[in-house]
Every structure is written in C-alpha cells, then in structure tokens.
C-alpha positions in Angstrom: -28.7 39.4 8.2 -29.7 36.3 10.1 -28.9 35.6 13.6 -26.5 32.4 12.7 -24.8 34.9 9.9 -24.2 37.8 13.0 -22.8 35.6 15.1 -20.2 34.0 12.5 -19.3 37.6 11.6 -18.5 38.3 14.8 -16.3 34.9 15.4 -14.6 35.7 11.9 -13.7 39.4 12.9 -12.1 37.2 16.0 -9.8 35.3 14.0 -8.8 38.4 11.8 -7.7 40.2 15.2 -5.6 37.2 16.1 -4.0 36.9 12.3 -5.8 33.5 12.1 -8.4 34.3 9.2 -7.8 32.3 6.0 -9.1 32.9 2.6 -9.1 31.1 -1.0 -6.9 31.9 -3.1 -7.4 30.9 -7.2 -4.6 30.3 -9.9 -5.3 30.3 -13.4 -2.7 27.9 -14.4 -2.0 24.2 -14.0 -0.1 23.0 -11.2 3.6 23.1 -11.1 6.7 25.2 -10.2 5.4 28.1 -11.8 2.0 29.4 -11.7 -0.3 32.3 -12.2 -2.2 33.2 -9.0 -4.2 36.1 -8.8 -3.4 37.0 -12.4 0.4 37.2 -11.5 3.4 34.3 -12.6 5.1 33.2 -9.5 7.4 30.5 -8.0 5.4 28.1 -6.2 7.0 26.3 -3.1 3.7 25.6 -1.9 2.7 22.2 -3.6 2.4 18.7 -2.2 3.2 17.6 -6.2 7.0 16.5 -5.3 7.6 14.7 -8.6 5.7 17.4 -10.9 3.5 14.5 -12.1 0.1 16.6 -12.0 0.8 17.9 -15.0 2.9 15.6 -16.7 1.2 15.2 -19.9 1.5 11.6 -19.6 -0.8 11.6 -16.4 -3.2 14.3 -18.4 -3.3 11.9 -21.3 -4.2 8.8 -18.9 -6.6 11.0 -17.3 -9.0 11.8 -20.1 -8.4 7.9 -21.9 -10.3 6.8 -18.3 -12.8 9.8 -19.1 -13.5 8.6 -22.8 -14.1 5.1 -21.4 -15.8 5.2 -18.2 -17.0 8.6 -18.1 -16.9 11.6 -15.7 -18.3 10.1 -12.7 -18.1 6.9 -10.8 -22.2 7.1 -10.2 -22.9 5.9 -6.4 -21.0 4.1 -4.0 -19.4 1.0 -4.8 -21.6 -1.3 -2.9 -24.5 0.4 -4.5 -23.4 0.6 -7.7 -21.2 -2.0 -9.4 -17.3 -0.9 -9.0 -15.4 -0.3 -12.5 -13.1 -2.2 -14.0 -10.5 0.9 -13.2 -11.2 0.6 -9.6 -10.0 -3.4 -9.6 -6.7 -2.5 -12.0 -5.7 0.4 -9.3 -6.5 -1.7 -6.4 -4.3 -4.5 -7.6 -1.2 -2.5 -9.0 -1.4 0.0 -5.6 -1.3 -3.6 -3.6 1.5 -4.8 -6.0 3.6 -1.3 -5.5 3.0 -2.0 -1.6 3.6 -5.5 -1.5 1.0 -6.2 0.1 -1.8 -8.8 -0.5 -4.7 -5.9 -1.3 -5.6 -2.4 -1.3 -9.0 -0.3 -1.3 -9.3 3.2 -2.8 -10.9 6.1 -0.9 -11.9 9.5 -2.1 -9.0 11.3 -0.2 -6.1 10.6 2.0 -8.5 12.1 4.7 -11.2 9.5 4.4 -9.3 6.6 3.9 -7.7 7.7 7.4 -11.3 8.2 9.1 -12.8 5.0 7.2 -9.5 2.6 8.5 -9.3 4.0 12.4 -12.8 4.0 12.8 -13.8 0.5 11.4 -10.5 -0.9 13.5 -11.2 0.5 16.7 -14.2 1.6 18.9 -15.5 1.6 22.4 -13.2 -1.0 24.7 -10.0 -0.5 22.2 -7.5 2.0 22.7 -5.8 4.0 20.2 -2.3 5.8 20.8 -1.2 8.6 18.3 2.0 10.8 17.9 0.6 14.3 19.3 1.7 15.7 15.7 -0.5 13.3 14.1 -2.3 14.7 10.9 -5.8 15.7 11.8 -7.6 13.1 9.6 -5.8 10.8 12.2 -6.9 12.8 15.4 -10.3 13.0 14.2 -10.5 9.4 13.2 -9.5 8.6 16.7 -12.0 11.3 18.3 -14.9 9.3 16.3 -14.0 6.0 16.8 -15.1 6.2 20.2 -11.8 4.4 21.1 -9.6 5.5 24.3 -7.3 8.1 22.7 -3.9 8.1 24.1 -1.2 10.4 22.4 2.2 9.8 23.0 5.1 12.5 22.6 6.2 13.1 18.9 8.6 10.7 17.4 8.9 9.0 21.2 8.9 5.1 21.4 10.2 5.1 25.1 6.7 7.3 25.9 4.8 5.1 24.0 6.4 2.1 25.6 5.2 3.5 28.9 1.8 4.2 27.5 1.1 0.5 26.5 2.6 -0.7 29.6 0.3 1.2 31.8 -2.8 0.6 29.5 -3.8 -2.9 29.2 -6.7 -4.7 29.3 -8.2 -3.5 26.0 -9.7 -5.5 23.5 -7.4 -4.2 20.8 -4.9 -1.4 20.8 -3.8 0.8 17.7 -0.9 2.8 17.3 -0.9 5.3 14.5 1.6 7.1 13.1 2.6 9.6 10.2 5.6 7.9 8.5 7.0 11.6 7.3 5.1 14.6 9.2 3.4 16.9 6.8 4.9 20.1 8.7 8.1 19.4 10.4 9.4 16.9 7.4 10.8 14.9 10.1 10.5 11.0 9.9 8.8 8.5 12.4 11.6 6.3 14.4 9.4 3.0 12.7 12.4 0.5 13.6 11.7 1.2 17.3 7.8 1.6 16.7 7.6 -1.8 15.3 10.0 -3.4 18.0 7.5 -1.7 20.7 4.1 -2.9 19.4 5.6 -6.3 18.8 6.7 -6.6 22.6 2.9 -5.6 23.7 0.9 -7.3 21.2 -0.4 -3.6 19.5 -1.1 -3.4 15.4 0.6 -0.7 13.9 -0.7 1.6 11.3 1.5 4.1 8.9 0.1 7.1 7.2 2.4 7.5 4.2 1.0 10.4 2.9 4.1 12.2 2.4 6.2 9.4 2.0 5.0 7.5 -0.8 6.9 8.3 -4.3 9.5 10.1 -2.4 11.1 7.6 0.1 12.8 4.4 0.1 14.7 3.5 -3.1 11.6 2.8 -5.1 9.4 5.8 -3.6 7.3 3.5 -1.6 8.0 5.7 1.9 9.4 5.2 5.5 8.7 1.7 5.8 10.5 0.9 2.5 13.1 3.6 3.7 13.8 1.2 6.7 13.6 -2.0 5.5 10.4 -3.0 7.1 8.0 -3.4 4.0 5.7 -6.5 5.2 5.8 -5.4 9.0 3.2 -2.7 9.1 -0.2 -4.1 10.0 -2.2 -1.0 8.4 -0.7 0.9 5.5 -2.1 4.1 4.2 -1.1 6.0 1.0 -2.1 9.0 -0.9 -2.6 9.4 -4.4 -2.9 13.2 -4.7 0.6 14.3 -3.8 3.8 12.6 -5.2 1.8 10.6 -7.6 -0.6 13.6 -9.0 -3.9 12.3 -9.1 -6.3 12.5 -6.6 -7.6 9.9 -3.4 -5.9 7.9 -0.7 -5.9 4.2 -0.2 -5.3 1.6 2.5 -2.9 -1.5 1.7 -2.5 -4.7 4.1 -3.8 -8.4 4.3 -7.2 -9.3 2.6 -8.7 -10.0 5.7 -8.2 -6.3 6.3 -9.4 -4.9 2.8 -12.5 -7.0 3.3 -12.8 -5.5 6.8 -12.9 -2.0 5.2 -15.5 -2.6 2.5 -17.8 -4.1 5.0 -17.5 -1.4 7.7 -15.6 1.9 6.7 -18.5 4.3 6.6 -16.2 6.6 4.8 -16.0 4.0 1.7 -19.5 2.6 2.3 -21.4 5.9 2.4 -19.6 8.2 -0.3 -19.4 7.9 -4.1 -16.6 6.0 -5.4 -13.7 8.0 -7.0 -13.9 9.2 -10.4 -12.7 7.3 -13.0 -10.0 10.3 -14.2 -8.4 10.1 -10.8 -7.5 6.2 -11.1 -6.0 6.5 -15.0 -3.9 9.4 -13.4 -3.2 7.2 -10.7 -2.5 4.5 -12.7 -0.1 6.6 -14.8 1.7 8.4 -11.8 2.4 4.9 -10.7 4.0 3.8 -13.9 6.4 7.1 -13.9 7.2 6.5 -10.4 8.5 3.2 -10.8 10.1 3.8 -14.0 11.7 7.1 -13.7 13.7 6.8 -10.4 16.0 10.1 -11.5 12.6 12.1 -10.5 13.4 11.2 -6.5 17.3 12.0 -7.2 16.5 15.3 -8.4 14.2 15.8 -5.6 16.3 14.7 -2.9 19.2 17.2 -4.5 16.9 19.9 -4.3 15.9 19.5 -0.9 19.5 19.1 0.2 20.7 22.4 -1.5 18.0 24.4 0.0 18.3 23.2 3.0 22.0 24.0 2.6 21.5 27.2 1.6 19.4 28.0 4.8 22.1 26.8 6.6 19.9 23.3 8.0 21.5 20.3 8.7 21.4 17.8 5.4 22.5 14.8 6.7 20.4 11.3 6.8 16.8 11.2 5.2 15.5 13.8 7.1 17.8 16.0 4.8 16.3 14.6 1.8 12.6 15.2 2.6 11.3 17.7 0.7 9.5 19.6 3.4 11.4 22.3 4.7 9.6 24.5 7.7 10.8 28.2 8.8 9.5 28.6 12.0 8.9 32.3 12.9 6.7 31.8 16.1 3.4 34.7 15.9 1.1 33.9 13.5 1.2 37.5 12.3 5.4 37.0 11.6 4.4 34.1 9.8 2.1 36.1 7.3 3.9 38.8 6.9 7.0 36.8 5.9 4.8 35.0 3.3 3.4 38.6 1.8 7.0 39.7 1.4 8.1 36.7 -0.4 4.7 37.1 -2.8 6.1 40.6 -3.3 9.0 39.1 -5.0 7.7 36.1 -6.8 7.6 33.7 -4.1 4.7 31.7 -3.1 5.2 30.2 0.0 2.1 29.6 2.9 2.1 31.0 6.2 1.0 27.9 8.2 -0.7 28.8 11.9 -2.6 27.4 14.3 -4.3 24.6 14.4 -2.5 23.4 11.7 0.5 24.3 14.2 1.2 24.1 17.9 0.8 27.8 19.3 3.9 30.1 19.4 4.9 27.6 16.0 3.8 29.8 13.1 5.9 29.0 9.8 6.2 29.6 6.5 6.0 25.5 4.8 8.5 25.5 2.1 7.8 22.1 -0.4 10.3 21.7 -3.1 9.5 19.6 -6.1 11.8 17.8 -8.3 11.0 20.0 -11.5 12.3 23.6 -9.1 15.9 24.5 -11.0 18.7 25.4 -8.9 18.6 29.1 -9.9 14.7 28.8 -8.5 15.7 27.3 -5.1 18.9 30.2 -4.6 16.4 32.8 -5.5 13.8 31.8 -2.6 17.1 31.5 -0.2 18.4 34.9 -0.5 14.9 36.5 -0.2 14.6 34.2 3.1 17.9 35.2 4.3 17.0 38.8 4.1 13.2 38.7 5.4 12.7 35.3 7.8 15.4 33.9 10.1 14.4 30.7 11.0 14.6 29.9 14.7 
C-alpha cells in the first residue's frame, strides 16, 4: 500500500467511526417512484425528479431523436467547437420559459453557479450568501476571490445590516436559493429584492428546486412571488423537475454575453450532450402543457405533511422536500436502514451536507407517488422516527 493510500485509509476509518462515511448504491432500473436497488424493489422517496419526467416515454424519445441527429457527444467546448443547433434551440426556449432576454446552458447546475459567480465578482467585490445556500454557491463565492459575507438564514434584516456596514466595493452580489434543498423552505424573495434595491446590490437566485415546482407555470420562487423580471441573475437546473441533465443561467443579453466570455465553468468544459438537450426541450414542453403534474405534486406534499403532523399552510406546505430531523448521524442512518427494510428508500443526510446536530431523513415526494405509498411511508415513519 502506498503512503497516500495508507493516509486515506485512516481518514476513511475516522469518517466511519463518526457515522459519516458514504458509499454508492446502484439501481438496476430507471428513475421512478418504484426502483430496483441492490436487486430489491423499493418505493423511492429520495429523487429530485419531482414531476416524474426522467423516465417519461416522450422525454426518452426526444433524447433518442437528438442522439440520432447530433450524435452522442458534443465534441468539445462551445468556443472551440461550434455549438450545435440544439444548444441554441434549448437556450432560446429557456429564455422564453423564464421571460428573459437570453439564457446559457452549463453541463450541471453546480457548474452554472460556479461559473456565474466567479464571472461576476472577484477581488474588490463582495458577495452576500444565505448561510444555508447550496454548496455550489458557497464554493463559487470562495473561488471568486470576493469578500464572502454570510447572512442569517432567510433573514433580510441581517442582510440589510451587512449591506449598510460593508460598502465601498466595486460590485455587491447577493445570492440565495429559491427553495432550500435540505429544509424545503422558500427564500423571502420580495424582502430580498427590496433590500437589494435600497442598497444598490444585485440579486442572484438559484431556482434548482423551484423550477417546474413553484409558481403557476412552474417557473420557480420568483414566479410564485410575482417577481419575474426583478431578479438580476436567475439560475435553474434541467436535472430535477425537467427530467434531463444540466444547468442554466437566464437574464439580460449582456449577462449572458459576459458569461460566454468569462465563466470558466462554461469556457473550459465540453458542452452539454445532445441527448440532455433533447430531453430538456421535451421536459419543458410537458411542464407547460401539463399543469396537473404540479397539482398532484402539491397534493402529495400536503398529504404527507398532514400525515406527519407538519404544517401545510402556505406555499412551503406544497414544497416536495420534507425533512425529518433526528439529530445525530447514527440516528439518521439507523432510521434510513429500518425504512429500507420496510421497502422505503429514504436517504440519511449528514454533515457536512447539513449542520452538525441536524442529521435527518430527507424525504422527497413526486407527482407520481400514489396515496397508498405516501400513507405507508407515514406509518413506517411514525413507528421508527419521530421528527424533532
């Protein structure tokens, strides 16, 4: 064994002793509410495929047709090799969907956040982030070289205090998740917009878990609050409710042109593959054409919350992310394992994904879950894990 491997073995053992070691599971079936994992069929409450589009026949067919026309891979980065027509088609469709002048697609949502943040702020700038923002936002803020200033979770007053205190920067950017991926709560966007306006700051919103889910047309938290056109930088993903793969930034033409020239996560990576583009185009079409999927999703989220005794009032009662906080990592692992024994796949989420002492089961419901599946999960949860 090499010296490096020996050191890593000890580090992995430390993680194991703290119940923080992670390992991969492999599924022998497509995404869906029922999956085969480790050779066993389970009812999955762990996917971000909120509208059940990842395995939809029409989405799969669109991906196949894109491969038949454009091939399996994109060949190179888009500034080295010509962009494919399907890239242009998808970006124009996303701009139309979001009501912006333009959009730019990245290979993942992580890359979209990293690329946009590092392109927009740097040394001499300040970036203000919600403490519970997604890791891609925090990583982008750290890599940018800008002054990193976290504000208390969903606290516009604390943000305003920081904006009053920290002035004299070339540019000040505020970044928040629209829907927070581990708690399922929604950012107070109207208040954040007002604070940013008062202090001349720019606002970026990550709509990864809101796209397809929130708003009358499934356009996220900004649409839910009636703020379309009020967000300076809008990030979304194609990998969750849209049922495909990739991320995107939408906004002004000047914003997108800047990212094409300065976003390293776009400039120096191979373009998103044709199959993902084709699948995303069809997923977006279905999101607009079939609002009943969102209605079923919201009904399912309300049902599970009601069965677990969790408040269902307001929009947050309709968000399909339902955390059951258990405390220590070992407790969450034990609860997850006991649920799996009963045929329910619900992941244990542990630090560093969540703060210490807040390890949890992260339940996600889908529009395609049946009421009896949700009721079965609720019964199992009441028997083995009481939420804090």
